[in-house]
C-alpha positions as CSV (number, residue, x, y, z in Angstrom):
1,M,-2.8,-37.6,-18.0
2,K,-4.1,-38.0,-14.4
3,T,-7.8,-38.4,-14.4
4,R,-10.5,-36.5,-12.5
5,R,-11.0,-39.8,-10.4
6,D,-7.3,-39.7,-9.3
7,F,-7.3,-36.1,-8.1
8,L,-10.6,-36.4,-6.3
9,L,-9.2,-39.4,-4.4
10,Q,-6.3,-37.4,-3.5
11,S,-8.4,-34.5,-2.4
12,G,-10.6,-36.8,-0.1
13,M,-7.4,-37.9,1.6
14,A,-6.1,-34.4,2.0
15,T,-9.5,-33.1,3.6
16,A,-9.5,-36.1,5.9
17,A,-6.0,-35.2,7.0
18,M,-6.8,-31.5,7.5
19,L,-9.9,-32.3,9.5
20,L,-7.7,-34.6,11.8
21,L,-5.1,-31.6,12.3
22,T,-7.9,-29.3,13.2
23,R,-9.7,-31.7,15.7
24,E,-6.3,-32.3,17.4
25,N,-5.5,-28.5,17.3
26,L,-2.5,-29.0,15.2
27,P,-0.1,-30.4,17.9
28,A,2.8,-30.5,15.5
29,Q,2.2,-27.0,14.4
30,Q,2.0,-25.5,18.0
31,Q,5.7,-26.2,18.3
32,G,6.4,-23.2,16.1
33,P,6.6,-22.6,12.4
34,Q,9.4,-24.7,10.8
35,P,12.2,-23.1,8.9
36,P,11.0,-23.1,5.2
37,Q,12.6,-25.4,2.8
38,Q,14.9,-24.2,0.2
39,P,12.5,-22.8,-2.4
40,T,12.4,-24.2,-5.9
41,A,11.7,-21.6,-8.5
42,P,8.5,-21.9,-10.3
43,S,8.5,-23.1,-14.1
44,P,9.2,-19.8,-16.3
45,A,6.0,-18.5,-17.8
46,P,5.4,-19.4,-21.5
47,S,6.2,-17.0,-24.2
48,P,3.2,-14.7,-25.1
49,A,0.8,-16.2,-27.7
50,Q,0.1,-14.2,-30.8
51,P,-3.2,-12.1,-30.4
52,G,-6.3,-14.4,-31.4
53,S,-4.2,-17.5,-31.8
54,N,-5.1,-18.9,-28.3
55,P,-8.7,-19.4,-27.4
56,A,-7.6,-19.5,-23.6
57,V,-6.5,-16.0,-24.0
58,Q,-8.8,-12.9,-23.5
59,P,-6.5,-10.1,-24.2
60,N,-6.4,-7.1,-22.0
61,P,-2.9,-5.8,-21.7
62,T,-3.8,-2.4,-20.1
63,L,-5.6,-4.3,-17.1
64,P,-3.3,-3.0,-14.4
65,D,-3.6,0.5,-15.7
66,Q,-7.4,0.2,-15.7
67,L,-7.5,-1.1,-12.2
68,R,-5.2,1.6,-10.9
69,T,-7.2,4.2,-12.5
70,A,-10.3,2.9,-10.9
71,A,-8.9,2.3,-7.4
72,A,-7.7,5.9,-7.1
73,S,-11.4,6.9,-6.5
74,E,-12.7,3.7,-5.0
75,T,-15.0,3.5,-2.1
76,I,-14.2,0.8,0.4
77,K,-17.3,-1.1,1.8
78,T,-16.8,-2.6,5.1
79,T,-18.7,-5.5,6.5
80,K,-18.3,-6.7,10.1
81,L,-18.1,-10.5,10.2
82,T,-17.2,-11.0,14.0
83,D,-16.2,-8.4,16.8
84,T,-12.6,-8.7,15.6
85,I,-12.7,-9.5,11.8
86,F,-13.9,-7.3,9.0
87,L,-14.2,-7.6,5.3
88,L,-13.1,-4.6,3.1
89,Q,-14.1,-4.5,-0.6
90,G,-12.9,-2.3,-3.2
91,V,-11.5,-2.5,-6.9
92,G,-8.8,-5.4,-6.0
93,G,-9.3,-8.7,-4.4
94,N,-11.4,-9.0,-1.2
95,V,-9.3,-7.8,1.9
96,V,-9.9,-9.1,5.4
97,C,-8.7,-7.2,8.6
98,Q,-8.4,-8.8,12.1
99,I,-7.9,-6.2,14.9
100,G,-6.8,-7.1,18.5
101,P,-4.1,-6.3,21.1
102,D,-1.3,-7.4,18.7
103,G,-2.4,-4.9,16.0
104,K,-3.9,-5.3,12.8
105,L,-3.6,-8.5,10.6
106,V,-4.6,-7.8,7.0
107,V,-5.2,-10.4,4.3
108,D,-4.1,-9.0,0.9
109,S,-3.5,-5.2,0.0
110,G,-5.5,-4.4,-3.1
111,I,-4.2,-1.9,-5.7
112,S,-1.5,0.5,-4.9
113,T,-3.4,3.7,-6.0
114,G,-6.3,2.8,-3.7
115,T,-4.1,2.0,-0.6
116,N,-5.0,5.4,1.1
117,H,-8.7,4.6,0.9
118,L,-7.9,1.2,2.3
119,Q,-5.7,2.6,5.1
120,D,-8.5,5.1,6.1
121,A,-11.0,2.2,6.1
122,L,-8.5,0.1,8.3
123,S,-8.1,3.1,10.7
124,A,-11.8,3.4,11.2
125,L,-11.8,-0.2,12.5
126,G,-9.6,0.9,15.7
127,P,-6.4,2.5,16.7
128,Q,-4.3,-0.7,16.5
129,P,-1.2,-0.3,14.4
130,L,-0.5,-2.4,11.2
131,H,1.1,-5.6,12.2
132,L,1.0,-8.5,9.8
133,L,0.1,-8.6,6.0
134,V,-0.6,-12.1,4.4
135,N,-0.7,-12.5,0.6
136,T,-3.1,-15.3,-0.6
137,H,-0.9,-15.4,-3.9
138,W,1.2,-13.3,-6.1
139,H,-1.5,-11.6,-8.4
140,F,-1.4,-7.8,-8.9
141,D,-4.8,-7.2,-7.6
142,H,-4.1,-8.8,-4.4
143,T,-0.3,-7.5,-4.0
144,D,0.0,-4.2,-5.6
145,G,-0.6,-2.5,-2.2
146,N,2.0,-4.4,-0.5
147,A,4.8,-1.8,-0.5
148,A,2.5,0.9,0.9
149,L,1.3,-1.3,3.7
150,H,4.7,-2.5,4.6
151,L,6.2,0.8,4.8
152,A,3.2,1.7,7.1
153,G,4.4,-1.0,9.5
154,A,3.1,-4.4,8.2
155,F,5.4,-7.6,8.0
156,I,4.4,-9.6,5.0
157,V,3.9,-13.4,5.1
158,A,3.2,-15.6,2.0
159,Q,3.8,-18.9,0.4
160,E,7.2,-19.0,-1.2
161,N,6.2,-18.9,-4.7
162,T,4.4,-15.5,-4.1
163,R,7.9,-14.0,-3.1
164,I,9.6,-15.9,-6.1
165,R,7.0,-14.6,-8.7
166,L,6.9,-11.0,-7.4
167,A,10.6,-10.7,-7.4
168,A,10.7,-11.5,-11.2
169,P,9.0,-10.2,-14.3
170,Q,5.7,-12.2,-14.8
171,Y,3.5,-12.8,-17.8
172,M,-0.3,-13.6,-17.2
173,E,-1.2,-15.4,-20.5
174,V,-5.0,-15.4,-20.0
175,Y,-5.1,-11.6,-20.3
176,D,-1.8,-11.0,-22.3
177,V,-0.4,-8.9,-19.5
178,H,3.2,-8.3,-18.5
179,F,4.2,-7.4,-14.9
180,P,7.6,-6.1,-14.1
181,A,9.3,-7.4,-10.8
182,A,7.9,-5.7,-7.6
183,P,10.0,-3.5,-5.5
184,D,11.8,-4.9,-2.6
185,A,9.3,-3.3,-0.3
186,A,6.5,-5.2,-1.6
187,L,8.1,-8.8,-1.3
188,P,7.2,-11.0,1.7
189,Q,9.8,-10.9,4.3
190,E,8.8,-14.5,5.5
191,T,7.6,-17.4,3.5
192,F,6.9,-21.1,3.8
193,S,6.5,-24.0,1.5
194,D,3.4,-25.8,2.7
195,N,1.3,-24.8,5.6
196,N,2.0,-22.2,8.6
197,T,0.3,-21.3,11.8
198,L,0.2,-17.9,13.4
199,W,-1.0,-17.1,16.9
200,I,-2.3,-13.4,16.9
201,N,-4.9,-11.4,18.6
202,N,-6.1,-14.5,20.6
203,D,-6.8,-16.6,17.6
204,Q,-5.2,-19.2,15.8
205,E,-4.6,-18.5,12.1
206,N,-3.9,-21.4,9.8
207,L,-2.1,-20.6,6.5
208,V,-3.0,-23.5,4.1
209,H,-1.2,-23.8,0.7
210,A,-3.4,-25.2,-2.1
211,P,-0.9,-26.5,-4.5
212,S,-1.4,-25.9,-8.4
213,A,-4.8,-24.3,-8.0
214,H,-5.6,-20.7,-9.0
215,T,-1.7,-20.2,-9.3
216,D,1.2,-22.3,-7.7
217,S,1.5,-19.8,-4.9
218,D,-2.1,-19.8,-3.4
219,L,-3.1,-20.1,0.3
220,F,-6.1,-19.6,2.3
221,V,-6.3,-18.3,5.8
222,H,-8.3,-20.0,8.4
223,F,-9.3,-17.9,11.6
224,V,-10.0,-21.1,13.7
225,R,-11.4,-19.8,16.7
226,R,-13.8,-17.1,15.0
227,N,-14.9,-19.6,12.3
228,V,-14.0,-17.4,9.3
229,I,-12.0,-18.4,6.3
230,H,-10.4,-16.3,3.4
231,T,-10.2,-18.5,0.4
232,G,-8.2,-16.1,-1.7
233,D,-8.8,-16.8,-5.4
234,L,-9.7,-20.5,-4.9
235,W,-13.1,-19.0,-4.9
236,F,-14.7,-16.4,-7.3
237,N,-18.3,-16.2,-5.8
238,G,-20.9,-16.4,-8.5
239,M,-18.7,-16.6,-11.5
240,Y,-16.4,-18.7,-13.5
241,P,-12.9,-18.2,-11.9
242,L,-9.5,-17.5,-13.6
243,I,-7.2,-20.3,-13.5
244,D,-3.8,-18.9,-14.3
245,L,-2.2,-21.7,-16.3
246,S,0.9,-19.4,-16.9
247,S,1.4,-19.3,-13.1
248,G,1.0,-23.1,-12.6
249,G,-2.6,-23.3,-12.0
250,S,-5.1,-26.1,-12.7
251,V,-8.7,-26.9,-12.6
252,N,-8.0,-30.2,-10.5
253,G,-5.9,-28.0,-8.1
254,M,-8.6,-25.6,-7.7
255,I,-11.0,-28.3,-6.9
256,R,-8.6,-29.9,-4.5
257,G,-8.2,-26.6,-2.7
258,V,-11.8,-25.9,-2.5
259,D,-12.3,-29.2,-1.0
260,Q,-9.8,-28.5,1.8
261,V,-11.7,-25.4,2.7
262,I,-15.3,-27.2,2.7
263,G,-13.7,-29.8,4.9
264,L,-12.9,-27.1,7.6
265,A,-16.1,-25.1,7.2
266,D,-19.7,-25.8,8.9
267,E,-22.8,-24.1,8.2
268,R,-21.9,-21.2,10.5
269,T,-18.6,-20.4,8.8
270,K,-18.3,-17.1,7.1
271,I,-16.3,-17.8,3.9
272,V,-14.8,-14.8,2.1
273,P,-13.9,-15.4,-1.4
274,G,-11.1,-13.7,-3.5
275,H,-13.8,-12.0,-5.6
276,G,-17.5,-11.5,-5.0
277,P,-19.9,-11.4,-2.0
278,L,-19.4,-13.0,1.2
279,G,-20.4,-16.6,1.2
280,N,-20.9,-19.8,3.2
281,K,-20.6,-23.4,2.9
282,A,-23.6,-24.2,0.8
283,A,-22.4,-21.5,-1.8
284,L,-19.0,-22.8,-2.0
285,Q,-20.3,-26.3,-2.5
286,A,-22.4,-25.0,-5.3
287,Y,-19.3,-23.6,-6.9
288,R,-17.4,-26.8,-6.4
289,E,-20.2,-28.6,-8.1
290,M,-19.9,-26.3,-11.1
291,L,-16.2,-26.7,-11.4
292,V,-16.4,-30.6,-11.3
293,T,-19.3,-30.5,-13.8
294,V,-17.3,-28.5,-16.2
295,A,-14.0,-30.5,-15.7
296,D,-15.7,-33.8,-16.3
297,R,-17.4,-32.4,-19.3
298,V,-14.5,-31.0,-21.0
299,E,-12.3,-34.0,-19.9
300,K,-14.7,-36.2,-21.9
301,L,-14.5,-34.0,-25.0
302,K,-10.8,-34.1,-24.9
303,A,-10.7,-37.7,-24.3
304,Q,-12.8,-38.1,-27.6
305,G,-10.3,-36.5,-29.5
306,N,-11.8,-33.0,-29.7
307,T,-9.5,-30.1,-30.2
308,V,-9.9,-27.1,-27.9
309,E,-11.8,-25.2,-30.5
310,Q,-14.3,-28.1,-31.0
311,A,-14.7,-28.3,-27.2
312,I,-15.7,-24.6,-27.0
313,A,-18.0,-25.1,-30.0
314,A,-19.8,-27.9,-28.1
315,K,-20.8,-25.4,-25.5
316,P,-20.2,-27.7,-22.4
317,T,-21.2,-24.8,-20.1
318,A,-24.4,-23.7,-22.0
319,D,-26.7,-24.7,-18.9
320,L,-24.4,-23.1,-16.5
321,D,-23.8,-19.7,-18.1
322,A,-26.8,-17.8,-16.8
323,T,-25.5,-18.5,-13.4
324,W,-21.8,-18.5,-13.6
325,G,-21.0,-16.5,-16.9
326,K,-21.7,-13.0,-15.3
327,G,-18.0,-12.4,-14.3
328,P,-15.1,-11.1,-16.4
329,L,-14.1,-14.5,-17.8
330,K,-16.0,-15.3,-20.9
331,P,-17.5,-18.9,-20.9
332,G,-15.4,-19.9,-24.2
333,T,-12.3,-18.7,-22.3
334,F,-12.9,-20.7,-19.2
335,V,-13.6,-23.8,-21.3
336,A,-10.3,-23.5,-23.1
337,I,-8.4,-23.0,-19.6
338,V,-10.0,-26.0,-18.3
339,Y,-9.2,-28.0,-21.5
340,N,-5.5,-26.9,-21.7
341,S,-5.1,-27.8,-17.7
342,L,-6.3,-31.2,-18.0
């Protein structure tokens, strides 16, 4: 088992390398995106657990139906981040749109039943056509609107595991939810394995893969010249995050991904989480401190020989729950997920 020290040392080296690339304007990537390597299929998801048998499972098998029902009548809240970048918030994950002479670049597509509302909100930003859709990862609440936006003109780009997972049935253990394969129109048309750079609307957009974090398909989007970052679900602002172990996620990978974002941000950076309100570097650092604290405490309990049930009973998040326990994930479920990922 790799220790927390091993992962944080690796994270520090990754952050330093990212800072160096940014300061040098990514000369290697300016030569153009490299052809993606032959993708390796993610490990198959584990078989469903029996209800109540796994403390890391918080069953809600009708979650997709609940979200689709809510999204059908959602109201999209639009927040202007810069002259060309906007945050749109509805029922699914947070959506970002950049407008400019090349058209609209959209990050994540929300829930399919709400895409008419999303498209109305996008149209209100300006007359530019849909040009590009970037998926931050494969999860339903960030990709269910893919097909509708693609048919409306958007070309879809994502990390290669997003396409692999969307193209096949998936099982999300934490909520005991099964997802069928997505239709062809919802699948990314271009994928990459590590990082990618786009030059659109007079800006440089770096798409940075965060391995084994929230899932194995995560990326965050850095709008370099506008000093805006969309973290995807690396960050759940103000709440314990979902770490999808059945999709290759891990708490150590989450921390390393957050470290990458922090290394690129300054006090003026506007940072969009996958869920929750718009944030900044200080808020993301507080979230990172919480992740490390919980991981350290749970790792210590596990090293002492405690079972996952005993680790939950020890209440290692008791002093944190008032601040971070307001989201959909119960503190005990979060402890079990962290325990199982270490």
